[in-house]
C-alpha positions as CSV (number, residue, x, y, z in Angstrom):
1,X,-6.9,-40.2,-63.9
2,X,-6.3,-37.1,-66.0
3,X,-5.0,-33.8,-64.6
4,X,-8.4,-32.2,-65.4
5,X,-10.2,-34.9,-63.4
6,X,-7.8,-34.5,-60.5
7,X,-8.5,-30.8,-60.3
8,X,-12.2,-31.1,-60.0
9,X,-13.8,-30.5,-56.6
10,X,-16.4,-33.0,-55.3
11,X,-19.4,-30.9,-56.5
12,X,-17.9,-30.8,-60.0
13,X,-17.4,-34.6,-59.8
14,X,-21.1,-35.0,-59.0
15,X,-22.1,-32.8,-62.0
16,X,-19.7,-34.6,-64.3
17,X,-21.1,-38.0,-63.2
18,X,-24.7,-36.7,-63.9
19,X,-23.6,-35.5,-67.4
20,X,-22.0,-38.9,-68.0
21,X,-25.1,-40.6,-66.9
22,X,-27.3,-38.8,-69.5
23,X,-28.2,-35.4,-68.0
24,X,-28.3,-32.9,-70.8
25,X,-25.8,-30.1,-70.3
26,X,-28.4,-27.5,-71.3
27,X,-30.5,-28.5,-68.3
28,X,-27.8,-27.4,-65.8
29,X,-29.1,-24.5,-63.8
30,X,-27.9,-23.2,-60.4
31,X,-29.0,-20.5,-57.9
32,X,-27.8,-18.4,-55.0
33,X,-30.7,-18.1,-52.5
34,X,-30.0,-15.4,-49.8
35,X,-32.6,-14.5,-47.3
36,X,-32.9,-10.6,-47.3
37,X,-32.6,-10.2,-43.6
38,X,-29.2,-8.7,-43.4
39,X,-26.1,-7.8,-45.5
40,X,-24.0,-10.5,-47.1
41,X,-20.8,-11.4,-45.3
42,X,-17.5,-13.1,-46.2
43,X,-19.0,-16.5,-45.4
44,X,-21.5,-16.0,-48.2
45,X,-18.7,-15.4,-50.8
46,X,-18.0,-19.1,-50.8
47,X,-21.6,-20.0,-51.7
48,X,-21.7,-17.2,-54.3
49,X,-18.4,-18.3,-55.8
50,X,-19.5,-22.0,-56.0
51,X,-22.8,-21.3,-57.7
52,X,-21.7,-18.5,-60.0
53,X,-18.4,-20.3,-60.7
54,X,-20.2,-23.4,-61.8
55,X,-22.4,-21.2,-64.0
56,X,-19.3,-19.8,-65.7
57,X,-17.6,-23.2,-66.0
58,X,-20.6,-24.9,-67.6
59,X,-22.1,-21.8,-69.3
60,X,-25.2,-22.4,-67.3
61,X,-27.7,-19.9,-66.0
62,X,-27.5,-18.9,-62.3
63,X,-30.6,-17.4,-60.6
64,X,-30.5,-14.9,-57.8
65,X,-33.4,-15.9,-55.7
66,X,-34.4,-14.1,-52.5
67,X,-36.0,-16.6,-50.0
68,X,-38.3,-13.9,-48.6
69,X,-40.7,-16.0,-46.5
70,X,-40.2,-14.1,-43.2
71,X,-41.6,-10.6,-43.6
72,X,-40.9,-9.7,-39.9
73,X,-37.1,-9.6,-40.6
74,X,-36.8,-8.8,-44.3
75,X,-36.4,-5.4,-45.9
76,X,-35.9,-3.9,-49.4
77,X,-32.7,-2.3,-48.1
78,X,-31.2,-5.8,-47.7
79,X,-32.4,-6.9,-51.2
80,X,-30.7,-3.8,-52.8
81,X,-27.5,-4.4,-50.8
82,X,-27.3,-8.1,-51.8
83,X,-27.7,-7.2,-55.5
84,X,-25.0,-4.5,-55.2
85,X,-22.5,-6.8,-53.5
86,X,-22.9,-9.7,-56.0
87,X,-22.6,-7.3,-58.9
88,X,-19.5,-5.8,-57.3
89,X,-17.9,-9.2,-57.1
90,X,-18.3,-9.4,-60.8
91,X,-21.1,-11.9,-61.2
92,X,-24.3,-11.6,-63.3
93,X,-27.4,-13.5,-62.5
94,X,-29.7,-14.9,-65.2
95,X,-32.9,-14.2,-63.4
96,X,-33.9,-12.2,-60.3
97,X,-36.4,-14.4,-58.5
98,X,-38.3,-14.2,-55.2
99,X,-39.9,-17.1,-53.3
100,X,-42.8,-14.7,-52.7
101,X,-43.4,-14.9,-56.5
102,X,-44.4,-18.5,-55.9
103,X,-46.7,-18.0,-52.9
104,X,-49.8,-18.8,-54.9
105,X,-48.3,-21.9,-56.5
106,X,-47.2,-23.1,-53.1
107,X,-50.7,-22.5,-51.7
108,X,-52.3,-24.4,-54.6
109,X,-49.9,-27.4,-54.1
110,X,-50.7,-27.3,-50.4
111,X,-54.4,-27.6,-51.1
112,X,-53.7,-30.7,-53.2
113,X,-51.5,-32.2,-50.4
114,X,-54.4,-31.7,-47.9
115,X,-56.8,-33.3,-50.3
116,X,-54.4,-36.3,-50.7
117,X,-54.2,-36.6,-46.9
118,X,-50.5,-35.5,-46.7
119,X,-51.0,-32.3,-44.7
120,X,-53.2,-31.3,-41.8
121,X,-54.0,-28.3,-39.6
122,X,-52.7,-28.6,-36.0
123,X,-54.3,-26.4,-33.3
124,X,-51.9,-27.2,-30.4
125,X,-49.5,-24.7,-28.8
126,X,-45.9,-24.7,-30.0
127,X,-44.9,-26.1,-26.6
128,X,-47.2,-29.1,-26.9
129,X,-45.9,-29.8,-30.5
130,X,-42.3,-29.6,-29.4
131,X,-42.9,-32.0,-26.5
132,X,-44.6,-34.5,-28.9
133,X,-41.7,-34.2,-31.3
134,X,-39.6,-36.6,-29.2
135,X,-35.8,-36.6,-29.1
136,X,-33.1,-38.1,-31.4
137,X,-33.3,-41.3,-29.3
138,X,-37.1,-41.3,-28.6
139,X,-39.8,-41.4,-31.2
140,X,-42.4,-38.7,-31.3
141,X,-46.2,-39.0,-30.7
142,X,-49.0,-38.1,-33.0
143,X,-50.9,-34.9,-32.6
144,X,-54.5,-35.3,-31.5
145,X,-55.4,-33.3,-34.6
146,X,-53.5,-35.5,-37.0
147,X,-56.5,-37.4,-38.2
148,X,-58.8,-34.4,-39.0
149,X,-60.9,-35.0,-42.1
150,X,-59.8,-33.5,-45.4
151,X,-62.9,-31.2,-45.3
152,X,-62.1,-29.9,-41.8
153,X,-58.4,-29.3,-42.8
154,X,-59.5,-27.4,-46.0
155,X,-61.9,-25.3,-44.1
156,X,-59.4,-24.4,-41.3
157,X,-56.6,-23.7,-43.8
158,X,-58.9,-21.4,-45.8
159,X,-59.8,-19.6,-42.6
160,X,-56.1,-19.2,-41.8
161,X,-55.5,-17.7,-45.2
162,X,-58.6,-15.4,-44.8
163,X,-57.2,-14.0,-41.5
164,X,-60.0,-15.4,-39.4
165,X,-57.6,-16.7,-36.7
166,X,-55.0,-15.1,-34.5
167,X,-51.3,-15.9,-34.9
168,X,-50.4,-19.0,-33.1
169,X,-53.8,-20.6,-33.0
170,X,-53.2,-22.9,-36.0
171,X,-50.4,-24.2,-38.1
172,X,-50.3,-26.5,-41.1
173,X,-48.1,-29.5,-40.9
174,X,-47.0,-32.2,-43.4
175,X,-48.2,-35.7,-42.4
176,X,-45.1,-37.8,-42.7
177,X,-43.9,-40.0,-39.8
178,X,-43.6,-39.1,-36.1
179,X,-41.3,-42.0,-35.6
180,X,-38.8,-41.2,-38.3
181,X,-35.2,-41.2,-36.9
182,X,-34.7,-37.8,-38.7
183,X,-36.6,-35.4,-36.4
184,X,-37.1,-33.0,-39.3
185,X,-39.4,-35.6,-40.9
186,X,-41.7,-35.7,-37.8
187,X,-44.7,-33.8,-39.3
188,X,-42.8,-30.5,-40.0
189,X,-44.6,-27.2,-40.2
190,X,-45.5,-25.9,-43.6
191,X,-47.4,-22.7,-42.8
192,X,-47.9,-20.4,-39.9
193,X,-50.2,-17.4,-39.4
194,X,-48.3,-14.1,-39.4
195,X,-49.9,-10.7,-39.7
196,X,-46.9,-8.7,-41.1
197,X,-46.3,-6.4,-44.0
198,X,-44.2,-8.1,-46.7
199,X,-41.8,-5.9,-48.6
200,X,-43.1,-7.3,-52.0
201,X,-46.6,-8.7,-51.5
202,X,-47.7,-6.1,-49.0
203,X,-50.7,-7.4,-46.9
204,X,-51.9,-9.9,-49.5
205,X,-51.0,-12.8,-47.3
206,X,-51.4,-13.5,-43.6
207,X,-50.1,-17.1,-43.8
208,X,-46.5,-17.6,-44.8
209,X,-44.8,-20.9,-45.9
210,X,-41.9,-22.3,-43.9
211,X,-38.4,-22.4,-45.3
212,X,-38.2,-26.1,-45.8
213,X,-41.4,-26.2,-47.8
214,X,-40.6,-23.1,-49.8
215,X,-37.0,-23.6,-50.6
216,X,-37.1,-26.9,-52.4
217,X,-40.3,-26.1,-54.3
218,X,-38.8,-22.8,-55.4
219,X,-35.8,-24.8,-56.8
220,X,-38.3,-27.1,-58.5
221,X,-40.3,-24.3,-60.1
222,X,-37.1,-22.7,-61.4
223,X,-35.9,-26.2,-62.5
224,X,-32.6,-25.9,-60.7
225,X,-30.5,-28.9,-61.5
226,X,-28.2,-28.8,-58.5
227,X,-29.3,-27.1,-55.3
228,X,-26.1,-26.4,-53.4
229,X,-26.1,-25.4,-49.7
230,X,-24.0,-25.5,-46.6
231,X,-23.6,-28.6,-44.4
232,X,-26.1,-27.6,-41.8
233,X,-28.8,-28.4,-44.4
234,X,-27.6,-32.0,-44.8
235,X,-30.2,-33.3,-42.3
236,X,-32.9,-31.3,-44.3
237,X,-32.1,-33.2,-47.5
238,X,-34.5,-36.1,-46.7
239,X,-37.4,-33.6,-46.2
240,X,-36.3,-31.6,-49.3
241,X,-36.6,-34.8,-51.3
242,X,-39.9,-35.8,-49.7
243,X,-41.6,-32.5,-50.6
244,X,-40.5,-32.5,-54.2
245,X,-41.5,-36.1,-54.7
246,X,-45.0,-35.4,-53.4
247,X,-45.6,-32.5,-55.8
248,X,-43.9,-34.1,-58.8
249,X,-47.0,-35.8,-60.0
250,X,-48.9,-32.6,-59.9
251,X,-46.8,-30.8,-62.5
252,X,-44.2,-33.2,-63.9
253,X,-45.1,-32.2,-67.5
254,X,-44.5,-28.5,-66.8
255,X,-41.6,-29.1,-64.4
256,X,-39.9,-32.4,-65.5
257,X,-36.6,-32.0,-63.7
258,X,-36.2,-32.9,-60.0
259,X,-33.4,-30.8,-58.3
260,X,-30.6,-32.6,-56.4
261,X,-29.5,-31.1,-53.1
262,X,-25.9,-31.4,-52.2
263,X,-24.0,-29.8,-49.3
264,X,-20.5,-28.3,-48.8
265,X,-18.7,-27.0,-45.7
266,X,-19.5,-23.4,-45.0
267,X,-16.7,-20.8,-44.7
268,X,-15.7,-20.0,-41.1
269,X,-13.1,-17.4,-40.3
270,X,-11.1,-16.8,-37.2
271,X,-11.7,-13.6,-35.1
272,X,-15.0,-13.2,-36.9
273,X,-18.7,-14.0,-36.5
274,X,-20.9,-15.0,-39.4
275,X,-24.3,-14.8,-37.8
276,X,-26.4,-12.1,-39.4
277,X,-28.4,-11.8,-36.1
278,X,-25.2,-11.2,-34.2
279,X,-23.9,-8.8,-36.8
280,X,-27.2,-6.9,-36.5
281,X,-26.7,-6.6,-32.8
282,X,-23.3,-4.9,-33.3
283,X,-25.1,-2.4,-35.6
284,X,-28.1,-1.8,-33.4
285,X,-25.9,-1.3,-30.3
286,X,-23.7,1.1,-32.3
287,X,-20.5,-0.8,-31.6
288,X,-19.9,-0.3,-35.3
289,X,-21.1,2.6,-37.6
290,X,-23.3,0.3,-39.7
291,X,-23.4,-2.8,-41.9
292,X,-20.6,-1.3,-44.0
293,X,-18.3,-0.4,-41.2
294,X,-14.8,-1.4,-42.4
295,X,-14.4,-3.7,-39.3
296,X,-17.4,-5.7,-40.3
297,X,-17.0,-9.0,-42.2
298,X,-19.8,-8.0,-44.6
299,X,-18.9,-7.7,-48.3
300,X,-19.9,-4.0,-48.1
301,X,-17.6,-3.5,-45.1
302,X,-14.7,-5.2,-46.9
303,X,-15.3,-3.1,-50.0
304,X,-15.3,0.1,-47.9
305,X,-12.1,-1.1,-46.2
306,X,-10.4,-1.5,-49.6
307,X,-10.7,-5.1,-50.4
308,X,-11.0,-6.0,-54.1
309,X,-13.2,-8.6,-55.8
310,X,-10.1,-10.3,-57.1
311,X,-8.7,-10.7,-53.6
312,X,-12.0,-12.1,-52.2
313,X,-12.3,-14.5,-55.2
314,X,-8.7,-15.7,-54.7
315,X,-9.4,-16.3,-51.1
316,X,-12.4,-18.4,-51.8
317,X,-10.5,-20.3,-54.5
318,X,-7.6,-20.9,-52.1
319,X,-10.0,-22.2,-49.3
320,X,-11.5,-24.6,-51.8
321,X,-14.7,-26.7,-51.6
322,X,-14.8,-29.2,-48.8
323,X,-17.2,-31.5,-47.0
324,X,-15.9,-31.0,-43.5
325,X,-16.3,-27.9,-41.4
326,X,-13.1,-26.0,-40.6
327,X,-12.0,-22.6,-39.5
328,X,-9.8,-20.5,-41.9
329,X,-7.3,-18.2,-40.4
330,X,-8.2,-14.6,-41.2
331,X,-4.6,-14.0,-42.1
332,X,-5.2,-15.9,-45.3
333,X,-7.8,-13.3,-46.3
334,X,-5.3,-10.6,-45.5
335,X,-2.6,-12.3,-47.5
336,X,-4.9,-12.4,-50.5
337,X,-5.6,-8.6,-50.4
338,X,-2.0,-7.8,-49.7
339,X,-0.9,-9.8,-52.8
340,X,-3.5,-8.2,-55.0
341,X,-2.9,-4.6,-53.9
342,X,0.9,-5.1,-54.3
343,X,0.3,-5.5,-58.0
344,X,-2.2,-2.8,-58.5
345,X,-1.9,0.0,-55.8
346,X,0.1,3.1,-56.5
347,X,2.9,3.9,-54.0
348,X,2.6,7.2,-52.2
349,X,4.0,8.8,-49.0
350,X,2.1,9.6,-45.9
351,X,3.3,10.3,-42.3
352,X,1.0,9.2,-39.6
353,X,3.0,10.2,-36.5
354,X,5.0,13.2,-37.6
355,X,8.1,14.9,-36.3
356,X,9.7,17.9,-38.0
357,X,13.0,17.4,-39.9
358,X,15.1,20.3,-41.1
359,X,17.8,19.9,-43.7
360,X,20.0,22.7,-42.5
361,X,22.3,22.9,-45.6
362,X,19.4,22.8,-48.1
363,X,18.6,26.3,-49.6
364,X,15.7,28.0,-47.9
365,X,12.7,28.6,-50.3
366,X,14.0,26.0,-52.7
367,X,11.5,23.3,-54.0
368,X,12.3,20.4,-56.2
369,X,9.7,18.2,-57.9
370,X,11.1,14.7,-57.7
371,X,10.0,11.6,-59.7
372,X,8.2,8.9,-57.7
373,X,7.5,5.6,-59.3
374,X,3.8,4.7,-59.0
375,X,4.2,0.9,-58.9
376,X,7.4,-1.1,-59.4
377,X,5.2,-4.2,-60.0
378,X,3.6,-2.6,-63.0
379,X,5.9,-1.1,-65.6
380,X,2.9,0.7,-67.2
381,X,1.9,2.4,-64.0
382,X,4.1,5.5,-64.7
383,X,5.2,8.0,-62.1
384,X,4.2,11.2,-60.4
385,X,5.9,14.3,-59.0
386,X,6.5,14.8,-55.3
387,X,7.6,18.2,-53.9
388,X,10.8,18.2,-51.8
389,X,11.9,21.1,-49.6
390,X,14.0,22.1,-46.6
391,X,11.5,21.2,-44.0
392,X,9.9,17.7,-43.9
393,X,7.8,15.5,-41.8
394,X,9.1,12.0,-41.0
395,X,7.7,9.3,-38.6
396,X,8.7,9.7,-35.0
397,X,9.4,6.0,-34.9
398,X,12.1,6.6,-37.6
399,X,14.4,8.5,-35.3
400,X,16.3,7.6,-32.2
401,X,18.7,10.0,-30.5
402,X,20.6,7.1,-29.1
403,X,20.5,3.8,-31.1
404,X,22.3,0.5,-31.2
405,X,24.2,-0.9,-34.2
406,X,21.1,-2.8,-35.4
407,X,19.0,0.3,-35.7
408,X,19.0,1.2,-39.4
409,X,16.7,4.3,-39.3
410,X,17.8,7.8,-38.6
411,X,20.0,8.6,-35.7
412,X,22.7,11.2,-34.9
413,X,25.9,10.8,-36.9
414,X,24.5,8.1,-39.3
415,X,23.1,8.3,-42.8
416,X,19.8,7.2,-44.3
417,X,18.2,7.8,-47.7
418,X,15.0,9.7,-48.1
419,X,12.8,7.8,-50.5
420,X,13.1,9.2,-54.1
421,X,15.4,12.0,-52.7
422,X,18.7,12.4,-51.0
423,X,20.9,10.8,-48.4
424,X,20.8,12.7,-45.1
425,X,22.8,12.6,-41.9
426,X,21.5,13.3,-38.4
427,X,23.3,16.2,-36.7
428,X,21.3,17.4,-33.7
429,X,17.9,17.7,-32.1
430,X,15.7,20.5,-30.6
431,X,13.6,19.6,-27.5
432,X,10.8,21.3,-25.6
433,X,10.8,22.0,-21.9
434,X,9.6,18.4,-21.2
435,X,12.5,16.9,-23.1
436,X,10.4,15.8,-26.1
437,X,12.1,16.1,-29.5
438,X,10.4,18.8,-31.6
439,X,12.9,19.1,-34.5
440,X,15.6,16.9,-36.0
441,X,18.4,18.8,-37.8
442,X,20.2,17.0,-40.6
443,X,22.5,17.7,-43.5
444,X,22.2,16.3,-47.0
445,X,24.6,15.1,-49.6
446,X,23.8,17.4,-52.5
447,X,25.1,14.9,-55.1
448,X,23.1,11.9,-53.8
449,X,19.7,12.5,-55.5
450,X,18.1,9.1,-56.4
451,X,18.2,8.3,-60.1
452,X,20.6,11.2,-60.9
453,X,23.3,8.8,-62.1
454,X,26.1,10.3,-59.9
455,X,28.5,8.2,-57.9
456,X,26.9,9.5,-54.7
457,X,23.4,8.6,-55.9
458,X,24.3,4.9,-55.9
459,X,26.0,5.0,-52.6
460,X,24.5,2.3,-50.3
461,X,23.0,3.2,-46.9
462,X,21.1,0.7,-44.8
463,X,17.9,2.7,-44.1
464,X,15.3,4.3,-46.4
465,X,12.6,6.6,-44.9
466,X,9.4,8.0,-46.3
467,X,8.6,11.7,-45.8
468,X,6.4,14.6,-46.9
469,X,7.2,18.2,-47.5
470,X,5.7,20.3,-44.7
471,X,4.9,23.2,-47.0
472,X,3.0,21.0,-49.5
473,X,1.6,18.4,-47.1
474,X,-2.2,17.7,-47.2
475,X,-3.9,16.9,-43.9
476,X,-5.9,13.7,-43.8
477,X,-7.8,11.6,-41.3
478,X,-6.6,8.0,-41.3
479,X,-8.7,5.3,-39.7
480,X,-6.5,2.5,-38.5
481,X,-8.3,-0.8,-37.9
482,X,-7.5,-3.8,-35.7
483,X,-9.5,-7.0,-35.3
484,X,-13.1,-6.4,-34.2
485,X,-12.8,-9.3,-31.8
486,X,-9.9,-10.1,-29.5
487,X,-10.8,-13.8,-29.4
488,X,-10.2,-16.3,-32.2
489,X,-13.7,-17.8,-31.9
490,X,-15.8,-15.1,-30.2
491,X,-19.1,-17.0,-30.4
492,X,-17.9,-20.4,-29.4
493,X,-17.9,-19.9,-25.6
494,X,-21.0,-21.4,-24.0
495,X,-20.5,-19.4,-20.8
496,X,-19.8,-16.1,-22.4
497,X,-21.5,-13.7,-24.7
498,X,-19.7,-12.9,-27.9
499,X,-20.0,-9.2,-27.1
500,X,-17.5,-9.7,-24.3
501,X,-14.8,-10.2,-26.8
502,X,-15.3,-7.0,-28.8
503,X,-12.0,-5.3,-29.1
504,X,-12.3,-1.8,-27.6
505,X,-9.2,-0.7,-29.6
506,X,-10.4,-1.9,-33.0
507,X,-10.4,1.7,-34.4
508,X,-7.8,4.4,-34.0
509,X,-8.2,7.7,-35.7
510,X,-4.9,9.4,-36.7
511,X,-4.4,12.9,-38.1
512,X,-1.8,12.4,-40.7
513,X,0.0,14.3,-43.5
514,X,0.0,13.0,-47.0
515,X,1.7,14.1,-50.3
516,X,-0.3,16.5,-52.5
517,X,-0.6,13.9,-55.2
518,X,-3.5,12.4,-53.1
519,X,-5.6,15.6,-53.3
520,X,-7.1,14.2,-56.5
521,X,-7.9,10.8,-55.0
522,X,-11.5,9.6,-55.3
523,X,-13.6,7.5,-53.0
524,X,-12.6,3.9,-53.3
525,X,-9.1,4.6,-54.7
526,X,-6.5,2.3,-53.1
527,X,-2.8,3.2,-52.4
528,X,0.2,1.8,-50.7
529,X,1.4,4.2,-48.1
530,X,5.1,3.3,-48.4
531,X,6.5,1.3,-45.4
532,X,3.1,1.5,-43.7
533,X,0.5,-0.6,-45.5
534,X,-2.4,-0.3,-47.9
535,X,-5.1,2.3,-47.6
536,X,-8.3,3.2,-49.3
537,X,-10.2,6.5,-49.7
538,X,-13.3,6.3,-47.5
539,X,-16.8,7.4,-48.6
540,X,-16.9,10.0,-45.8
541,X,-14.2,12.0,-47.7
542,X,-15.3,15.5,-48.8
543,X,-13.7,18.2,-50.9
544,X,-12.4,19.8,-47.6
545,X,-11.3,16.6,-45.9
546,X,-9.5,13.5,-47.1
547,X,-10.3,10.3,-45.1
548,X,-8.4,7.0,-45.5
549,X,-9.2,3.5,-44.2
550,X,-6.3,1.2,-43.5
551,X,-6.9,-2.0,-45.5
552,X,-4.0,-4.1,-44.3
553,X,-0.4,-3.8,-43.3
554,X,2.5,-4.6,-45.4
555,X,3.2,-7.6,-43.2
556,X,1.2,-9.9,-41.0
557,X,1.8,-8.1,-37.7
558,X,-0.9,-10.2,-36.0
559,X,1.4,-13.2,-36.5
560,X,3.9,-11.5,-34.1
561,X,1.2,-10.5,-31.6
562,X,-0.7,-13.7,-31.4
563,X,2.1,-15.9,-29.9
564,X,2.6,-13.3,-27.2
565,X,-1.1,-13.5,-26.3
566,X,-0.8,-17.3,-26.1
567,X,2.6,-17.6,-24.4
568,X,1.0,-18.7,-21.1
569,X,-0.4,-21.7,-22.9
570,X,2.9,-22.5,-24.7
571,X,5.8,-24.5,-23.4
572,X,8.6,-22.1,-22.2
573,X,11.4,-23.7,-24.3
574,X,9.3,-24.6,-27.3
575,X,10.4,-22.8,-30.4
576,X,7.7,-21.5,-32.7
577,X,7.9,-23.3,-36.1
578,X,6.3,-22.4,-39.4
579,X,3.3,-24.7,-39.8
580,X,3.0,-26.5,-43.1
581,X,-0.4,-27.6,-44.5
582,X,-1.4,-31.0,-42.9
583,X,-1.2,-32.7,-46.3
584,X,2.5,-31.7,-46.7
585,X,3.3,-33.1,-43.2
586,X,1.5,-36.4,-44.2
587,X,3.6,-36.6,-47.4
588,X,6.8,-36.2,-45.4
589,X,5.7,-39.0,-43.0
590,X,4.8,-41.2,-46.0
591,X,8.2,-40.8,-47.6
592,X,9.9,-42.5,-44.7
593,X,7.1,-44.9,-43.8
594,X,8.3,-48.1,-45.4
595,X,11.8,-47.7,-44.0
596,X,10.7,-47.4,-40.4
597,X,10.6,-50.4,-37.9
598,X,7.2,-51.6,-37.1
599,X,7.0,-49.8,-33.8
600,X,7.8,-46.4,-35.4
601,X,5.4,-47.1,-38.3
602,X,2.6,-47.3,-35.7
603,X,3.7,-43.9,-34.3
604,X,3.8,-42.4,-37.8
605,X,0.4,-43.9,-38.6
606,X,-1.1,-42.2,-35.5
607,X,0.4,-38.9,-36.6
608,X,-1.0,-39.2,-40.1
609,X,-4.5,-40.0,-38.7
610,X,-4.3,-37.0,-36.4
611,X,-3.2,-34.7,-39.3
612,X,-5.9,-36.2,-41.6
613,X,-8.6,-34.7,-39.4
614,X,-7.8,-31.3,-41.0
615,X,-7.2,-32.4,-44.6
616,X,-10.0,-31.6,-47.1
617,X,-10.6,-34.2,-49.8
618,X,-9.4,-31.9,-52.6
619,X,-5.9,-31.9,-51.0
620,X,-5.8,-35.6,-50.7
621,X,-7.1,-36.7,-54.2
622,X,-4.0,-35.6,-56.1
623,X,-2.0,-38.2,-54.1
624,X,-4.1,-41.0,-55.7
625,X,-1.9,-40.5,-58.8
626,X,1.4,-41.0,-56.9
627,X,3.8,-43.2,-58.8
628,X,3.8,-46.9,-57.9
629,X,7.3,-46.9,-56.6
630,X,6.4,-44.3,-53.9
631,X,4.7,-46.9,-51.7
632,X,5.1,-44.9,-48.5
633,X,3.3,-41.8,-49.9
634,X,0.4,-44.1,-51.2
635,X,0.2,-45.8,-47.8
636,X,0.0,-42.4,-46.1
637,X,-2.8,-41.4,-48.6
638,X,-4.7,-44.6,-47.8
639,X,-4.5,-44.0,-44.1
640,X,-5.7,-40.4,-44.6
641,X,-8.5,-41.6,-46.9
642,X,-9.7,-43.9,-44.1
643,X,-10.1,-41.0,-41.7
644,X,-12.0,-38.9,-44.3
645,X,-14.3,-41.8,-45.1
646,X,-14.9,-42.4,-41.4
647,X,-15.8,-38.6,-41.0
648,X,-18.5,-38.8,-43.8
649,X,-16.6,-38.4,-47.1
650,X,-18.7,-40.0,-49.8
651,X,-17.1,-42.6,-52.0
652,X,-16.7,-41.8,-55.7
653,X,-15.1,-43.4,-58.7
654,X,-11.7,-42.0,-58.0
655,X,-11.7,-43.3,-54.4
656,X,-12.9,-46.8,-55.5
657,X,-10.2,-46.9,-58.3
658,X,-7.5,-45.9,-55.8
659,X,-8.5,-48.6,-53.3
660,X,-8.8,-51.3,-56.1
661,X,-5.4,-50.6,-57.4
662,X,-3.9,-50.7,-53.9
663,X,-5.5,-54.1,-53.3
664,X,-3.5,-55.5,-56.4
665,X,-0.2,-53.9,-55.2
666,X,2.9,-55.9,-54.2
667,X,3.4,-53.8,-51.1
668,X,1.8,-55.7,-48.2
669,X,1.5,-52.7,-46.0
670,X,-0.5,-50.8,-48.7
671,X,-2.7,-53.9,-49.3
672,X,-3.4,-54.2,-45.6
673,X,-4.5,-50.5,-45.3
674,X,-6.7,-50.8,-48.5
675,X,-8.4,-53.9,-47.1
676,X,-9.6,-51.9,-44.1
677,X,-11.5,-49.6,-46.4
């Protein structure tokens, strides 16, 4: 197995196999098919990344197709927002398509299906049809209208199209099999009557095709080679195939290629909801300011908060393409933006919770313009000037009147360095009538200016503080965000509504002071406020008022808070350990496996099987190439593979090759595990 083969995800393996089996590379075509009934969210970025990523990898066209079959919920606003988000991510679609463009073709094919006895008009209530559908363990029963004549079906369907009947009086159903084990195959709906204005076709139609009928046939019309969708559509694949096989004979000369549907695990994120319906509820009930509220998981919300396309793409790449559903910790997304902004964001100073600091031995009226490096990670980023004067603001949290030996910020009698400036020493404080500190008086070492080259300038002190000059400070509103939900899985509780978990403290507005360099900042500009985090200029900014959104902190503060919230569930003496990825734990267990006594081998095997429940196939496959002498690692990989196959992982050439090689191995334990597969 080559390194290139090992790095392929399972979808790429499918495509490579198709190409090896004779599919022409120039027939590869992909699509991203959003429904324009809401804004795209972080979950969609995985589907976007997969389809457009494949387009880039294989130099193949990718269509942006709007599945606009439900006019009651779809709006042009959503179409425009979706296009804007995809373009912002850096992707370019080959064709902008709409399912509504195919309404006439779908209707014509439907007429042919009726004539061929493969579709009929049903005039029952929705309740009656649902009752006849049966259950997963009980077959359905035929509709009393199932055997209507072709002529009657054609007449009724024409009447539906002409608006002669009220909504709900008739539907058109495919005639398949009411006893099929897959309930989706039990005479599914193809059309319903709906008197609603469509954002593209206006009032031309009063019958609208159902998603399952429209989706696959739109793929077919566009000659999509690989129709990629999330796992919830796997049960739909049989119906997808049935529809395309019925119409293939009608147009196989014009449309020779039959699309292939394949499914991948959707992206689920902790402390987040991905339902557009539920996100819409947050907007409608004004718990957020709109779809682009920086607390929202929408792409537009992330953009406004300060996230970058690179960070989101890196996140999607890190998550990978898997076949099993899992929940990704939101801290991984935050890690990706933190890493990206560390390389690109200019460093500036801002004080969010100010207290006045006076350097008593600094000349009154004197102002120095000090050099501040823009970004130590980028040698080409340059520097800017920051004014320094006798009176400054520092953070209240950066001073304690009485502090212990482990407190390295400012206190009386101790020294700290002011960033880019001088070393100062706390001397005394001024308090108001209530005992609150209103001023901190310090002295400075006149020879200690950073970068001046003097002996004092390189003197080491343990603390460095950020600051702004009061005379030059610019007032700014800073919006500090916390998680929108206080629960890790807010929509997973059967007995509670997700709205109960909305965090009432998800937004704090702070009146801050920033250095004058930021007066020229433009909407969307991103900065690191030194020692505080990464911030972005919000679109509400005006010439008179600067507004910043906090993108993410410099460190994962939630990692410290979360254990405290869960401490009642944890064992009192249990120490918190850094969790390695499950595949790394499995490799460690494998290294020792062959040296363990039989009893402990069984315990290790059970641990491997438990860990394997959370291992995606892409993490496991590289272990197939483990050297022959590392029998324990290969045994652990085989045990893990057994769990993945049991959970629905499809066999491929690499899996079969790994098993076959193991069967010929000298290690009896490895052979025994391989025989079970």
